[in-house]
C-alpha positions in Angstrom: 7.4 -2.6 16.3 3.8 -3.3 17.3 2.6 -0.5 15.0 4.8 -1.7 12.2 3.2 -5.1 12.6 -0.3 -3.6 12.5 0.5 -1.6 9.4 1.8 -4.7 7.7 -1.7 -6.0 7.7 -2.4 -3.3 5.1 0.2 -4.9 2.7 -2.2 -7.6 1.4 -4.9 -5.0 0.8 -2.4 -2.8 -1.0 -1.7 -5.7 -3.3 -5.1 -7.3 -3.8 -7.0 -4.0 -4.5 -4.6 -2.9 -7.3 -4.6 -6.5 -8.7 -8.4 -6.4 -8.9 -8.4 -3.0 -10.5 -5.7 -4.1 -13.0 -7.8 -7.1 -13.9 -10.8 -4.9 -14.6 -8.7 -2.5 -16.7 -7.2 -5.3 -18.6 -10.8 -6.6 -19.4 -11.6 -3.1 -20.8 -14.6 -2.5 -18.5 -16.7 0.6 -18.9 -14.6 3.7 -18.3 -11.3 1.8 -18.5 -9.6 4.4 -20.7 -10.3 7.2 -18.1 -9.1 5.1 -15.1 -6.1 3.9 -17.0 -5.0 7.5 -17.5 -5.3 8.5 -13.9 -4.5 5.4 -11.8 -0.8 6.4 -11.7 -1.6 9.7 -10.1 -0.8 8.7 -6.4 2.6 7.5 -7.5 3.4 10.8 -9.3 2.7 12.7 -6.0 5.3 12.9 -3.3 4.7 11.2 0.1 4.7 14.6 1.8 2.0 16.0 -0.4 -0.1 12.8 0.0 0.3 13.1 3.7 -0.9 16.8 3.7 -3.9 15.9 1.6 -4.8 13.0 3.8 -4.4 15.2 6.9 -7.0 17.6 5.5 -9.2 14.7 4.4 -9.4 12.9 7.8 -9.4 16.0 10.0 -12.5 16.7 12.1 -13.5 19.6 9.8 -12.1 17.7 6.7 -13.5 16.5 3.5 -14.5 13.0 4.9 -17.0 14.5 7.3 -18.2 16.9 4.7 -18.9 14.0 2.4 -20.7 12.1 5.1 -22.8 15.1 5.9 -23.6 15.7 2.2 -25.0 12.2 1.8 -27.0 12.4 5.0 -24.6 10.4 7.3 -23.5 13.4 9.3 -24.4 11.5 12.5 -21.4 9.2 12.1 -19.1 12.2 12.0 -15.6 11.1 13.0 -12.2 12.4 13.9 -9.9 9.5 13.1 -6.7 11.4 13.8 -7.7 12.1 17.4 -7.4 8.4 18.6 -4.5 6.0 18.4 -6.2 3.3 16.5 -8.1 5.8 14.3 -4.9 7.6 13.4 -3.2 4.3 12.6 -6.1 3.3 10.4 -5.9 6.7 8.6 -2.2 6.2 7.9 -2.9 2.6 6.7 -5.7 3.8 4.3 -3.4 6.6 3.0 -0.6 4.1 2.5 -2.8 1.7 0.6 -4.0 4.5 -1.7 -0.5 5.7 -2.4 0.6 2.2 -3.5 -2.3 1.7 -5.9 -0.7 3.3 -8.9 2.6 1.4 -8.6 1.0 -2.0 -8.1 -1.5 -1.5 -10.8 1.3 -0.8 -13.2 3.1 -3.9 -12.1 0.1 -6.1 -12.6 -0.9 -4.5 -15.9 2.6 -5.3 -17.1 2.2 -8.9 -16.0 -1.2 -9.2 -17.7 0.2 -7.8 -20.9 2.6 -10.8 -21.0 0.0 -13.5 -20.3 -0.4 -16.4 -22.7 -3.8 -15.8 -24.2 -3.8 -19.2 -25.8 -4.0 -20.8 -22.3 -7.1 -18.8 -21.5 -8.7 -19.9 -24.8 -7.8 -23.5 -24.0 -9.4 -23.2 -20.6 -12.6 -21.8 -22.0 -12.7 -24.7 -24.5 -12.5 -27.0 -21.6 -15.5 -25.3 -19.9 -13.6 -23.2 -17.3 -15.4 -20.1 -16.1 -13.8 -16.7 -15.5 -13.0 -17.4 -11.9 -11.4 -20.8 -12.7 -9.3 -19.2 -15.5 -8.2 -16.4 -13.2 -7.3 -18.8 -10.3 -5.7 -21.6 -12.3 -4.3 -19.9 -15.3 -3.8 -16.2 -14.7 -2.5 -16.2 -11.1 0.3 -18.7 -11.7 1.5 -16.6 -14.7 1.5 -13.5 -12.4 3.5 -15.3 -9.7 6.7 -13.3 -10.1 4.8 -10.0 -10.5 2.9 -10.7 -7.2 6.3 -11.5 -5.5 7.8 -8.3 -6.8 4.7 -6.3 -5.7 4.8 -7.8 -2.3 8.5 -7.0 -1.7 8.1 -3.4 -3.0 5.0 -2.8 -0.9 6.5 -4.3 2.3 9.7 -2.2 1.9 7.6 0.9 1.5 5.7 0.0 4.6 8.9 0.1 6.6 10.5 3.2 4.9 8.2 5.5 3.0 5.6 5.5 5.8 7.9 7.8 7.7 6.8 10.8 5.6 3.1 10.0 6.0 3.4 9.7 9.8 5.6 12.8 10.1 3.1 14.9 8.2 -0.2 13.4 9.4 0.3 12.5 13.0 3.9 13.2 14.2 3.9 9.7 15.7 0.8 10.4 17.8 -1.6 10.6 19.4 0.7 9.3 22.2 2.7 6.6 20.5 -0.3 5.5 18.4 1.5 5.8 15.1 5.1 5.6 16.1 6.9 3.0 14.0 10.4 1.8 14.1 11.7 4.2 11.4 9.9 7.1 13.1 11.4 6.2 16.5 14.8 6.2 14.9 14.2 9.8 13.9 12.8 10.7 17.3 15.7 9.1 19.2 18.5 10.6 17.1 17.2 14.0 16.0 14.4 15.0 18.4 16.0 13.7 21.6 19.6 13.8 20.6 20.2 10.2 21.6 22.3 9.2 18.6 23.5 5.9 20.2 19.9 4.6 20.4 19.1 6.0 17.0 22.1 4.3 15.5 21.2 1.0 17.1 17.6 1.1 15.9 18.8 2.2 12.5 21.0 -0.8 12.3 18.1 -3.0 13.2 16.0 -1.4 10.5 18.9 -1.9 8.0 19.1 -5.6 8.9 15.3 -6.0 8.3 15.6 -4.2 4.9 18.6 -6.3 3.9 16.7 -9.4 4.9 13.8 -8.4 2.7 16.2 -7.6 -0.2 17.7 -11.1 0.1 14.2 -12.6 0.2 13.3 -10.7 -3.0 16.5 -12.0 -4.7 15.7 -15.6 -3.6 12.1 -15.3 -4.8 13.3 -13.9 -8.2 15.7 -16.8 -8.7 13.4 -19.5 -7.4 11.8 -21.9 -9.9 8.1 -21.9 -10.5 
């Protein structure tokens, strides 16, 4: 559960980064057509494939160290997957990247339904871009932010299993062993189906609670 809690810190990043990218795409910044055509790529790839690519990327002889060497930073060569916190960070970074496409799509959908007249009224009142975004755009995106939050946090409890299974196998040690991965280890690797069933029930209760929270947020009044 401690690792689950640490990975949950990646949830705000997995929401805020796509929100910022979606805002830039919606503003039609330079190159927006290209990025708008490729941003969904992480979502179109299975978690297993993403895990395999990340495993090669973060490995000691992987692409990350090759890139560092290529730009003259070879002295900070690293092997994230060899340490507990490093491996957890690598999984978190991979998870954030994998959620980018889904959350950008959610926020672009929300921004396509914004009341442009409110922005124009704000500009007439002398509001700058930041004030318009904070006081006009964000309130209109409230339900989309709620939906993105629930989708991302559910993925953090469930879909992370595939990344951990492929990238680290729960290691080094128990450095990346999460609740859902421990359910698998208990039931199938160790044959302790009783413990696995109990942990699976706990995971189900957590997921059900998140589902109820999502429903409550959806029905709540602004």
